C-alpha positions as CSV (number, residue, x, y, z in Angstrom):
1,X,36.7,-17.8,3.7
2,X,35.1,-15.5,6.2
3,X,34.6,-11.8,5.6
4,X,33.8,-9.1,8.2
5,X,31.5,-6.2,7.5
6,X,33.1,-2.9,7.0
7,X,30.8,0.1,6.9
8,X,31.2,3.5,5.3
9,X,31.0,5.1,8.7
10,X,34.0,3.0,9.8
11,X,35.9,4.2,6.7
12,X,35.2,7.8,7.6
13,X,36.3,7.3,11.3
14,X,39.6,5.9,10.0
15,X,40.0,8.8,7.6
16,X,39.2,11.4,10.4
17,X,42.2,9.9,12.3
18,X,44.6,10.0,9.3
19,X,47.5,12.3,9.4
20,X,48.3,12.7,5.8
21,X,48.9,15.3,3.0
22,X,45.9,14.2,1.1
23,X,43.4,17.1,0.8
24,X,40.3,17.9,-1.1
25,X,42.3,18.9,-4.1
26,X,43.7,15.3,-4.3
27,X,40.4,13.8,-5.1
28,X,39.7,13.1,-8.6
29,X,37.2,15.2,-10.5
30,X,34.4,13.0,-11.8
31,X,31.8,13.7,-14.5
32,X,28.6,14.3,-12.7
33,X,25.3,14.2,-14.6
34,X,22.9,17.1,-14.4
35,X,19.1,17.0,-14.4
36,X,16.3,19.6,-14.5
37,X,13.1,19.6,-12.7
38,X,11.3,18.8,-15.9
39,X,13.1,15.4,-16.1
40,X,11.2,12.3,-15.0
41,X,12.5,10.1,-12.1
42,X,13.2,7.5,-14.9
43,X,15.4,10.0,-16.7
44,X,17.5,10.6,-13.6
45,X,17.9,6.9,-12.9
46,X,19.1,6.4,-16.5
47,X,21.6,9.2,-16.1
48,X,23.0,7.8,-12.9
49,X,23.1,4.2,-14.5
50,X,24.7,5.5,-17.7
51,X,27.4,7.6,-15.9
52,X,28.0,4.9,-13.2
53,X,27.8,7.6,-10.4
54,X,25.9,8.0,-7.1
55,X,24.7,11.7,-7.6
56,X,23.1,13.9,-10.2
57,X,23.2,17.7,-9.8
58,X,20.2,19.9,-10.3
59,X,21.0,22.2,-13.2
60,X,21.9,25.8,-12.1
61,X,22.1,24.8,-8.4
62,X,24.4,23.2,-5.9
63,X,21.9,20.5,-4.9
64,X,21.7,16.9,-6.0
65,X,19.7,13.6,-5.7
66,X,21.1,10.1,-5.4
67,X,19.6,6.6,-5.3
68,X,18.6,6.8,-1.7
69,X,16.5,9.9,-2.3
70,X,14.8,8.3,-5.2
71,X,14.2,5.1,-3.3
72,X,12.7,7.2,-0.4
73,X,10.2,8.8,-2.8
74,X,9.3,5.5,-4.5
75,X,8.6,3.9,-1.1
76,X,6.5,6.9,0.0
77,X,4.4,6.8,-3.1
78,X,4.2,3.0,-3.4
79,X,0.9,2.7,-1.7
80,X,-0.8,5.6,-3.8
81,X,-3.0,5.4,-6.8
82,X,-0.2,6.5,-9.1
83,X,0.5,3.7,-11.3
84,X,3.7,4.9,-13.0
85,X,6.0,6.2,-10.4
86,X,9.0,6.4,-12.6
87,X,7.2,8.9,-14.9
88,X,6.8,11.4,-12.0
89,X,8.6,14.6,-12.3
90,X,12.0,15.2,-10.7
91,X,10.4,18.3,-9.0
92,X,8.7,15.8,-6.6
93,X,12.2,14.8,-5.2
94,X,13.8,16.3,-2.2
95,X,17.4,17.5,-3.0
96,X,20.4,17.6,-0.8
97,X,22.6,20.6,-0.4
98,X,26.1,19.4,0.4
99,X,28.5,21.5,2.5
100,X,30.7,23.6,0.4
101,X,34.3,23.2,1.5
102,X,37.8,24.6,0.6
103,X,40.1,22.6,-1.6
104,X,42.6,23.1,1.2
105,X,40.9,20.9,3.9
106,X,42.6,17.7,4.8
107,X,41.3,14.2,4.5
108,X,40.8,14.0,8.3
109,X,38.7,17.3,8.2
110,X,36.7,16.3,5.3
111,X,35.9,12.9,7.1
112,X,34.9,14.7,10.4
113,X,32.5,16.8,8.4
114,X,31.0,13.7,6.6
115,X,30.6,11.8,10.0
116,X,28.2,14.5,11.1
117,X,26.1,14.5,7.9
118,X,23.0,12.6,7.1
119,X,24.2,12.2,3.6
120,X,28.1,11.9,3.8
121,X,29.4,14.1,1.0
122,X,30.8,17.5,0.6
123,X,31.5,19.7,-2.5
124,X,34.3,22.0,-3.5
125,X,33.9,24.6,-6.3
126,X,34.4,21.8,-8.9
127,X,33.7,18.4,-7.5
128,X,31.5,16.3,-5.2
129,X,33.5,14.0,-2.7
130,X,31.6,11.1,-1.3
131,X,32.2,8.6,1.3
132,X,33.0,6.2,-1.5
133,X,35.7,8.5,-2.8
134,X,37.2,8.6,0.8
135,X,37.3,4.7,0.9
136,X,39.0,4.7,-2.6
137,X,41.7,7.1,-1.5
138,X,42.2,5.2,1.8
139,X,42.6,1.9,-0.1
140,X,45.1,3.5,-2.6
141,X,47.3,5.0,0.2
């Protein structure tokens, strides 16, 4: 059996072309773990693993971290004298501020926004929508 590669970017490109009634309000609301700047990197990884999610929100803010940000930080610090990188404070991590969108935006509009973002995700008042969520919706329809 042969498989072809399919990227997240390609899924977003397909979604940007969709003419559908699916909008931001159609996406499922997932539990998103929260962390504080006092937590360690290890604490955040554990929260992401336990909740099986890609993102953890910073308490009282609309910013988050994901595995990519954690890996970037660990690579950056790998050659330093710090022996236990996972015990570093979460305050050492850069956070991402997703674009805040309306629940009324269509799937195509959401995908076009994500295509132009370094970290493809957007946020409504009550949920984060990721490229993986878009892919799940496209597979379902």
